[in-house]
N, C-alpha and C positions, 0 to 999 in steps of 0.2 A: 610343646616341642620336646617333651620328655626330659626336661632339664631338672637337675637336682634343686632342692629348695634353696641351697646357698653354696658358695664356693669359698675356697681360701683366698682366691684373688681373681679379680676381673681385670683384664688388660684391654684397653680401648685403643685399637690400632695395632697393625702388625708390621710396621716398618722396622728398621734395625733396632731401635730402642725397645719397642714393645715385644718384638720377637725374641730378643735376647733375654729380657726379663722372664717371659713365659717359659722359655726353655730351661732357664736356671731353676725356676720353681717346679716345673714338671720333673726335672731330674731329682728333685727332693721329695717326690711323691705328693706334692701339693695338688689340690683340686683347682684347676685353672680353666677359666673361660676366656677365650679371645673373641672379641667382637670387632669385625672389620667392615667398614662402610663400603669398600669396593668388592670386587668379585674374586673368587678363588679359581676362576677358569684358567686352564693351563696357558702359559705364554705361547702365543702363535708366531711371534716374530714378524708381524705384519704392521703396516702403517695404520690400518684401521683399528687394530687391537690397541696399539699404543695410543692412538687418538682417543679411544674410549676410556683409557685410564687417566689421561693427562690433558685432554683438550675440552673437557666439559665446562662450559662457562659457569662461573660461580662455584664450581666444585673442584676442578683440577686446574683451571686456568682463569687468570684475572687480568684485566686490562687496566693500567693506571691512567691517570689524567694526561700524562705526557705521551701516552700511546704505547708504552713498554708493556711487555708480557711477563707475568709471573706464572710458573708452571710447577705443579706438584703431582705426584703419582697417587691415584686413588685405586688401590688394589691390594690384595694380599702381597706383602713384601714392601708396600709403600713405594717411594721413589727409587728404592734399590732395584726394583724390577726393570726400570728403564734408564738407570743412570749409566755412566761410562765406566763403572767398576774401578774407580781410582781410590786407592787406600792411603789417603794422607794420614800421617801419624798424628795422634791427638796433641793439642797444645798443652802439654803436661804442666808447665809453670802457671798457665792461666787457671787451671783447676786446683793446683796445689795452693794457690793464694786463697782459696776458699776451703782449705782443709780436706781436699779430695785427692787421694792418691790413685791414679789410674794405671800406674806401672804394673802392678800384679795382674790385673785383668788384661792389659795389653800383651804381656808376655804369654799368657795362656792362649789368647786368641791367635797370636802370631804362630804358635806351635800347632794350632789346630786348623786354621783356615788357609786357603790357597792365596797367600799374600806374597808378592814378589814382582820384580820387573819381568816383562815379557822376554822370552828367548828371541834371539835375532831373527829366526825364521818366521816369527809371527808379527814382526814389525813391517808394515807395508811400505811401498815406495814413496808415498807422500810424506809419511813421518820421517823416513830416511832423508828425503830431500830437504825437509825443514831443518832437521838436525845438522845437515851439512852447512846450511846457511847460518845457523847459530854458531857453529864451530868457526866459520870464516870470520865472524865478528868477535871471536874469543869470549863468548858468553858461557856462563855456568849452566849449560843445558845438558840434561841427562835423563836416563830412563826413570819413569815413575813406577811406584809399586801399584800393581793391579790385583784385583780379586778375581782372577781368571784361572781356570784349570787348563794349563797348556796342552796336556795330552788329549783334551777333547776339543779345544778351540780349533776352528777351521780357517785356514788362510783364504783370503779372498771373500770373507764374509763381511756383512755390514749390519748385523742385527742387534748389536749391543744396545743401541738406544731404542729399538723396537721391543725389546724383551727377548732375551736369548732362549730359543726353544730347544736347544741342544743340551742344556745343563752345563755349558762351559763357563758361563759367567755366574759367579756366586751372587745370590741375593738373599734377603732375609726370609724368603720362602723356605730355604733350607732349614732354618731354625724353627720355623712354624711347623714344618713337616715332622721334625724330630720331636717337638713338644706334643703334637697329636699322637705320634707313635708311642709316646710315654704316658698317654692317658688324658692329655689336655683336650678341651672341646673348642672347636673353631666354628663360628657362625659368621658367614659372609653376608654382604648386602644388609648389614645391620646398622642402622643410623641411630647412634646413641644421642638422645635428646637432653638428658639431664642426669646429674649425679644426685643420688638420694642422700641427704644429710639429715641426721637426727641427733640433736643434742651436741652439735658441733663436731660430729664424727661421721665420716663417710660410711654408708651402709650398703651401697649397691648402685645400680644405674637403671634408668628407664630407656628403652630403645624401641625402634619401630622397624619391622621387616615385612615387606609385602603388604603394607597397609595395616598390619596388626601391631598393637602396642604390647610390650612385655615389660615386666619388672623382674629384676634378678638381683639377689643380695650376695654380699661377700664380706669377708673380714678386712680385705684390703682392696683398693681401687687404684689402678695405675693408668693414667692418661698418656697415650702415646700417639695422639692424632696428628702430630706435626706442629710446626710453628704457627700455622693458621688454625687448625682444628682444635687444639687443646685450649688456647685462650678463649675461643668462642664457646666451647662447652662449659668452661668455668663461668663465663658470663651468663650463659643460659641457666646455670644452676644457682645464680645469685651469689657467686663466690668471688667474682673478679669484675673489674671495671668494664665498661661497655666497649672500650677500644684499647689496643696495646701497640706500642711502638715496636719496631723490629728491624733486623737487617735482612738482606736478600742476596748478597753476592752478585751484583750485576755483571753481565757478560756481554762482550761484543765479539763478533766473528770478523776477522780481517782476511780477505781473500785475494789471491792473485793467480794469474794464469801462466803456466810454463809451457815451453814448446813440446816437450816430450818427457815421459817417465820410463824408467827401466826397472826391471826386476819384479814385475807383477802388474795386476790390473789396477789402474787408478780408481780411487773412490770406493774401494771395498776393503776396508781394513779396520783394525781396532783403533778407536780414537783415544787421544791423550796417552799415547805410548811414551812420550818424552815431553819434558818441559822444564820450567824454572820458576822459582818463587822469590820475589824481592820482599823479604820480611819487613824491612823498615818502611818501604814505600807502600806495602799492602797491595802488590800487583803480582798476579800469576799469569804465566803464558804456557801454552801447550799446543801441540798439533791437535786438530779437531776435524778429522774427516767425517763427513755426514752422509747419510743415504741420499740418493739423487733427489727424491721429492722434497726433502728438507732443505737441501742446498738450493733447489730451484725456488722454493718459497722465500728463502733469505734474499736471493738475488731480486726476485720480483718485488719484494717488500720495499726495497729502496730504489725501485725503478730501473734496475740494471737488467732489462729484458734481453740485452745483447749478450748476457753471460749465462742465461738459463740452460743453454745446451753445451756449456763448457765444463760440466761436472767432472769428467774423468781426467781433466788436465788442470784443475784448479786446486791450489794448495790453500788450506784454511788454518789460521792460527787463532786460538781462543785467547781472549784477554779477559781475565776475571779480576775484580777488585774487592778489597775489604772496605765495604761501605759504612757510612755512619749509621748508627741506630736512629730511626725517625719514622715518619709516616704513621700509619695507623691500620690495624686490623679491626674492623668493625663487625657488628652482628651479621651483616649481609654483604659487606664490601671490603675491599683491600685497596690501599693506596699508598704508594711510596715513590716520590720523585727523587732524582739525583740532587745532592747538595753540590755547592761549588767545589768542595774538597773531593767529592766523588768524581766530578767531571775532570778535575786535574789528574787524578789517578788514571782514569780511562784514557785521557789524552796521552799520558806518558806511555802506557802499555800499547796503545795503538801505534804511536810513533816507533816503538821498539819492534812491533810486529811488522810494520812496513819495511823497516830496515832489514829484518831477517828475510822477508820475502824478496826484497831486491837482491840480497846476497845469493839467493837461490836462482836468480835470473828471471823471477816472476815479473810480469807486466800487467797492465790493466787492473791495478790494485784498487779495491773498494772495501767498505765495511758495512756491516749490518746495523740495524737499530739495536739498542741494548735490550736485553731480556734478563731473567733471573730464575733460579730454580732451587735456591737453598734458603727459604724463609726460616728465620730462627731468632733467638734472643727475645722473644715476646713474653716469656715467663722466666726471667733470668734468675740464676742461683744468686742468693744474697738479696733478692728483692721479692719475687713471687714464691720461691721455694728455698728451703734451707740446704745445707750441705748433704743431707740425706735425701734430697729431692722431694721432701714432703712439703705440702702447702700448709697454710694456716689451719686448714681443716684436717683433723687427725685421721690417719689411715688413708689419706688421699695424696697420691704421688704423681709426679710428671716425669716422663723419661723420653724425651725426643729433642729435636733441635731447638725447641723454644727455651730450654733451660740453659743453653750455652751463655755464659755470663757476659761476654763482650764480642764485638765483631771479630771475625777470624779470617775469612776469605778463601778457605779451602774446603774440599768435599768433606762432609761430617760423618760419613758412614762408619768408619772405624771408631771414631770418638763415641758415637751413640752406642755401638756394640759394647764398648768398654763400660760406659755408664750403665747399660742394661745388665751386664754381667755382675757388676758391683752391686747394683740395687737388688737384683734377684737373690744374690747370696745373703745380703743383709736382711731381706724380708723373710 
């Protein structure tokens, strides 16, 4: 494949953490190789393309024993390609307790990236109606920071979760593209199978592409395969235990029908425009308008076939919780059931969501089964990696959601960008 004999760094995975590290190294004229298991095909903004990135059994989607679903994005950009583009600020005290100061990186990223609340004209009628219900209950409900370019974003669109084809929603692909423009190499559909370790030092990786095995060497190796992929790769390399506990940020969608909506087309708007977070309780709520097929799947999943054609007049509130670390990520399986404490948090959030919906005038309220999309904490700072994100194997680092040291309960994209920027500068 006309690869150099060795690189300064190999980055395994191109989600926010890996892409951020790669870009920082490329900016410093380092020879960087990015290996991505998923595809670099342009985002099409279609259900079928999204499903190919996040609904492949055992790869991007996992079913737990209790029937819940865990989803992660397998593509260039990782889950940032199909997330809701919410820029929750990093939990700075959590990282400071481990000697990690993310404030400098955060300040630089805020100055560079499109981070901020949506202008009023981009907030859809469903989000506005939910905000009015929260206001009637005097809740601390407000706009959320989004990673969206308002000048490009289209009103009446619904493609955030499918993968924005217009470039309005920021994703880690932006940093991958910049790294490539600066000389980095990107190889997609590359399944990394093992880290090469010699004398206790990481020397490179072995990967497979189109059925052909390759070995490539580097001075540094950074794993950024996500909360599931990175611990599995360490295990396959004989560096980590066969299973890892983790958190997943379980989510329930609470839905209710209103008589009418004004000021736009219902069901076609940016999700998570506004919300609130109960820090002490570990419960987050936000509006969560979904594309019609996804809404219909949610309704059918719980047997509410009477609601499948009510998409354009159904308000949806997301309830997300900070769950306990537990369960296990194994070599070929993932399993994590809710604890009693998790169920209490979900019950609190669901009750609040029902009250907000009632305040909007919504009726026929029901909820989905729980699912999750933020697997992390499986290679925690202070346990599997040190404050420099280095493992016990020299020159082998991890930079993805797996290193978050404790449960948090909010979208990790901006946190991972900060960690990647810091690590890239240090390397």
